N, C-alpha and C positions, 0 to 999 in steps of 0.2 A: 563339032569343032575339031579341027586337026591339031594334033600336038606337034610342037616344034621338033624338028629332026635333031639328031645328035650333032649336026654341023652348026647348029645355033646355040650349042651349049656354051656356058660361060665358066671361066675359071674363077674360083672364089676361095676365101678363107673364112673359117669360123670367126676370126677376130673382126673382120669387116662386117659380118652379119650381126655379131654381138654389138658392135659399135652403133649400128642402126637401131637395135632394140634399146640400147642404153639411152640413146637420144630420145626415143619415144617416151621414156619414163624419167627423163632428166637425171639419170644416174651418171654422175661424173667420177665416181670412185674407181680406182684401178682393181684389177683382179686380186683377190686375197688368196685364192686357191683355184687350181684346175685339176680335174680328174679326167682321164687316167694319168696324164702328165702335162707339164707346162708347155710342151712342144705342139700339142694337138691344135690349139687355136691358129697357129701359123702354117699348118699344112695346106697346100693348094689342092683343091679337088674340083671335079667337074660337077657343076650345079645345073642339071637339066631335068626334063620330065621323066627320065628313067630313074631318078633318085640320086642320092649322093654316094660317092665312093669313099667318103671320109669317115673315119671312126666317130662314134658317138662321144660326147663329152659332157661335163658339167663344169660351169665356171661360177665362182662365188665372188661378188663384190661386197662392199660394206652394206649395200642396200638390197641387192637382188641375187637370185640364183638363175643362171641362164642355161638353156638346153636346146638341142636341135629338135625340129618338128618336120615330119614329112607328111604332107597333106596331098593326097592324090598325085604323088610324084613330085610336087613342088616342095623345095626345101627352104626353110627359114629358121630363125631363132626366136624363141619366146622366153619369157621369164616370169617368175613369181617373186613376191617379197621374201627377203631372207628371214625376216622375223614375223611372227604372227601379228595379224591385224585385227582390230576390233570389228571392222567392217570389211570382210573378204572382198576381193576384186571380182569374183565370179569365175566362170569357166574360162579355161585357156583354149583358144581356138587356133587351128592351123591356118585359117584364112588370112587374107591380106589385112593389114591394119585398118584400111579404109572400108572394110566390109561391114563394119558396124557390129551389132550384137554385143556379147559380153567380152569381146577381145579388146581390152583397153590398154 
């Protein structure tokens, strides 16, 4: 399978990708904190198969901790619960949410 060329790259922000992950987990809470700084989620970067040119980040809400994942050059955001769970969710996968497995 041929990878998309750089001309098919999309501009993205971490905030948009975090919002999609928040929706997956029904997390409606706002950011409580962001590292390395509050401006990182709004930086525009090129999201293509060559990887992301945006800096890494961590974002905390009342419910979850969000972070970037690069899986075979595809960039997405995943999350884990902010507080320990009696029944852990399992492995965090870099695959697409519809790929099944332990990525819930």
